[in-house]
N, C-alpha and C positions, 0 to 999 in steps of 0.2 A: 405597424402601420397602420394608421387607421384609414378603413377606404370611406368611397365619397357617400355612399350610402349611409354607413355610421356619424357621418359628419354632416349630412343633409337633418338627419334623425334628432343631433345634437342640438343641432340650430334654430330646427322647427318641430317640436315634440308634438305638437298637432297635425303637424304636415304644412307642404308647402300651398300658399291660399292659390283656388284657382278660378280666377275671374272668369265672367262669361264672354264669351266669344259672340257677337252679334254682329252678323253679315250683312252685304248688302239687302237679301232677300227679307230679311228679321226686319231692316228698318224700312223697306217698302212699304212693307203691313201698317205703318204706323206713322210714318214721318212724311206729313202733309205741310203743305203754305199753311194753315191756320194753324195749325200745332206750333209750327215755328215761330208766327209772330206774336202768337201769345205768351211766346216762353221768353221772348226778345222784351215785350215791354210789360210783363209781370215781373221779369227782374229788374227792370230801371224802376219800376212804380213799388217794388219792394224795398228799394233803400240799398240792394246789395252791390257791393265792388265794382265801379266800370271802369275801374284802369286795370289792364294788368300787362305782362312782360313779352317782349316776344326779342331772341337770341338766336342770330344764323351764326352757325359756325361752320368757318371752312373747311372742305374734307380735301383730299387727293382727286376724289373721282366728282366732287360736288360741292353741294352746302347741305348741312342739316339743321333746318329750324325748329326752335325749340318754344311752345307755347302754352306757359303754364298759367290756370288760373283757381280761384277757390270762391267757394261759397258757403253760408251756413250749414249745409248738407254734406256738399261733393267737395273731392278737389279732383280738376282735372289736368291733362296734358296732353296737347297734340306735338307730337314728332313728324315730321316730312322731309325726306329727301327728296334734293334736285340735282339729276344723275344725266349731264347736258348727252352723254353720249349713249345713254340708253335704247333712243330708237334705231339706233345701228343693232342693238343685239335683242330687238324685239321686243322691248319691254319698255312701261311708261315711264317716260322724262323725270314725272312728279308722283311720287309715292308716299304715302300717309298713315298713322294708324291714330287712334284716340285712346286712351288710357283715363279709364273714372277711377277715382278713390273714394271710400267715405272718408269726411271729414274728421270723422272723433279719432276712429280707429288707424286711420290710412290704408285700411284693409283694400287692396285691387278687388274691384267688383265687376268690372265690364271692360271688354275691351273692343272697341266700332271701327267700323270702315271710315277713315275721317274724312274720305272725298265726296263721301254723301251729306254727311256733316255740313262739310264749308259750301258747299253747293246749296243747301235747303238757307241754312244762315246769314249766308249775303244778301240773297235776295230779299230774307226777313228783314233785318236791318232796314233795308233800304225802305222798304213798303210801312217800317212802323215811324221812320223818317217824314214820310210821303205825308200819312194819316195826320200826322202832327205838322204839318207844315204848308199842305196844298189847300186850295180851292177843293169842297164836297164836289162841284160838280166837274171838276177837270177829268177827264175823260180819253182826249187823245192823249196819246205816249207814243214816243218813238225811242227803240232801244236799240244804241250801237254796239255791234257785236252778235255773233251767230253761236256761240259759245253753249257751254251749258247754263253758265252765267247768266247770259242772254234770256235762255228760257225760263230759268228760275226766277228774273228780274219779272217778267211778264205774267206769270202767275200769282205770284205773291203781290204785283197790283194790282192785282183784278180782286185778290183778297178787300182793299182797302177802296176800291174806286170800281165805278161802272165803267167799264171802259170801250167808249163805242167808236176808237180807229186804233189799233196796232200799227206799227211800219216797224219791220226788222230791214237794219241798213248793216249791210257789210261789204267785204272785200271781194267775197265770194258769190257770184249768183246763184250757183248749186245750193250752197249751206243757206243762203238766206231765205232764196224761195220752200227750202225744205222745212227750215224751221218755223217757217209762215204758216205753210201748211199741217205741220204737227199739232200747233196753234189751231188753226182752224176746227181740226179735226176735237178739242179741246171746248169749242164754241164760243172761242174768241176773235171777234173779227180782224185777221191778223191781213197784213199784205206786206210788200219787201220790195227794197231798194237799194241802190250801189254808194260806196260812198264816193267821197272826191276821189281818192288814190285807183278807185275800182274803174272810175268814169273818166281816168288819164287814157286808157287804154284805145279809146276814140279821140279825147282834146289830150292833146301834151301839157305840163306843168307847165305855168310861168316859172319863170328864171326865180333859183332862191327857195324854191316850193315844192317839196316829194309829194306832197299829200301824206297821208295817215296810214304806213306802213308797218303796217303790224297790229291791227285789229282786232283779227281774228285768232290770231296767234295765242301763246299761254298767257294767262295771266297766273302771276306768280303761287305757289302752293297754299299761302293762306287768302286767297283770292278767287282761284279757279283752277283747281285741279284736277277736271274732269276732263277738262276739255284738252285738243291735240291737232291741232291745224298749223301747220308746220313746226312741228317740235324739235326743240332744241338749236331756233334760231335764237340770233341776238337780238336783245331789246334793243331797236332803235334810241340814237340820241335825241336829245329832245329838240324840238324843230323850231323855228321862227314864232314869236308870237301869237302872230295871227297869219293865219293864212289867207291869200287874196280874195279869197271865196269858191265856190264849188267847181272843181273842174267839170267839166261837160258844159258847159253854159254858153261855149262859142256855136257858132252855125253847125259843125261838124257833130260836135256833142250834144247838142239837142236833136241832133237827127236821129244817132246811137240811142237817145234816149225814148226817144218818140216809137223808134223802133221795137226797143223791147216791150215797150206800153203798149203795141199793138198786139204783142206774140203773146202778153201774157195777161190777163185781167186783171191780175194780184201785182200786177208792179207799180210803184207808187214814187214819182220822179221824187227827191228827197229833198230839194229847196223850197219848194210848195210846200208837204207836208210838216217839215221841219218848223218852216216861220208861221204853222197853226199849231203846233205841237202845246199842250199844257203840262205835259211830263214828258223828260228827257230821262234815259238813263244810257251811263257810257260805261259798258261792261268789255274794255279793249284792254289790250297788252298796248297803245301805241305808245312810243313817247313824244308823239307833236298832237297837234292842236287837232282836232277831227272837224272843225268846221271854224266860221267866223263868227264872232261876237253877233254881229248884227242878223245873222241867220236867224237868231232866237226870237221865240216872242217874247213883249215887254214882260209877262205875267207869267212866265212857264217855271216850274220847279224842279230843278236838275238834281240827280242821286249820280257822283261820279263816283265810280268804285275801283276804276281797274290801275289807274297810276299810283304805285306805294314806295318810289323811291326819290329821292328830291333830285334829279336830273331827270323825269319823266312826266310828261303830263297830258290830258285829253282834252282840254278847255281852255279856249284860247286867253289868255290875261285880262283883256277888255272886257271879258264876259263877266272876270269878278267886280268890275270897279262898278261900284252903288249897289250891288247886289246883298241882300240877307245872306252872310254866309254862315253856315252851322256845319260844325266840326265833329265828325264822330269823337274826338278826345281832342283838349289843349294841346296836350303836352306833344303828342305824336304828330300834330299838323304841321309844326317845324321844323320838325327831324325826317318828316318820308312824306309829306303830301306835294308833291313836285307841281299840283296846278297850284297849291298857294305858294310854295318858296319861290315860284319861278318869277310869279308874277309881284311879290314883293322884291324881289331882286331887281326886277324892270322898273320899281316904283310905281307900280299901278296900286297895289295897297300895302297895309301894312298889319302889323298882330293886332292893331287896337278897331281893324273891320271886324273881327271876327264877333258875331253877332251872342255866340252861345253854344253849346255842343246839346247833343242825342240827348242825356239825359235831361238836360234843364229845357227844353224845348217838350216833351214829352210829359214830365211832370207837372209843368206850368201850363199847357193844353196851349200855345203858343196861336196855331190856326194860320191862315192864309197871311202873303203881305202882300202889298199895293204895287210891288215892283217884283222885282226876277229874287229867286231863292235859288241857294245852290247849298247842297249837303254836301260833303266831301268824305269817304270814307275811306281805308285800306285794311281793315278787320282787324280782329281784338281778341284774345284766349276769352274773355270772360261770355262772347257770345257764341263761341263755341260750349264752353261748358252749360250755359243757359239753355241751351240746346239738345245736347246730350243728357244731360239728369234729368228735363222731361222727357224723351226718348226711351229711357230706361225706366223711369216708373211706372211708363206708358204700356212698356213691355210686360214689365211685373206685375202688372194689373193694379198699381198702387194712386192708380188717378179713376176719378170716375165712380 
């Protein structure tokens, strides 16, 4: 009987391929927002394919997400597992790896920490879109969420615009204040605020509106694999199309907010700053709208990245009406973008209302719109590959 070693030698006479393992420490030496933004923009401008597949496989312990992509030089695939019971075991709920191959021989080249790549590329995609769509003078930014994706969005936005005010809005005041402090340590003018659901501690919600319950929680693997506030919690069902406004605006709520402002100079009441924001990023796993449409400024540019299922939204449907709608991918828009799907089902928008996709607005240099602009994304495999191949070449010393 042939032994295992003999069988391997017969099948692989030149030996098994040994891809380079690239961990978070190695990535941290070269992975910068500027690199990721350049990688995404260069991919689009070069004409590489901007469509890719994503498959979700249901398993006994959770889900397996498979995201392959191909470029002219490389093939890549991200494998991510979502295991709801893992936190009880002391393990991360979401774990992921990224495997890079050569395009010609399909030889395995490198294996990456996929969490680091995802955190970097999602903010970079939004920054590329904002750079193509927002006013050059836009500097007031509000970010919903307190996870690593929220932080990534701020630092990536700072690469394409001069930020004059940054407000982190979250349910958890400790996390929101801590993220704002980290950003100030980077030299960014960051403050923090509370979302409507957090303010409801002082002002109970109006009937029929429970607030955005879950914006600090896990955003699924392809969006935000590194954050972990309340891991394992179920994604809330889609809420009403339009919340009645901000909780905390009654006398009791206003007093509570005034108390926070007096106690912390870095606290900012959300209704006021959101109404003045020129840029907004929603980086949450909320299934319900985070704010009312009228809370947004008329000329704001919004990057909505958190929801990626047909029954979850971060934006109120009314915010999409009359806006310039730009999507990451037209085909994915009506499969995965709950913000658009729910608004369409409510009769507020139609498929004809999509102005274009990410590649179009970048290649054609669209520029700012006189009205509201909304960019909606949910993550695609080509974006991971664009960043992974640039990081691999940087680590190998092929660039420069």
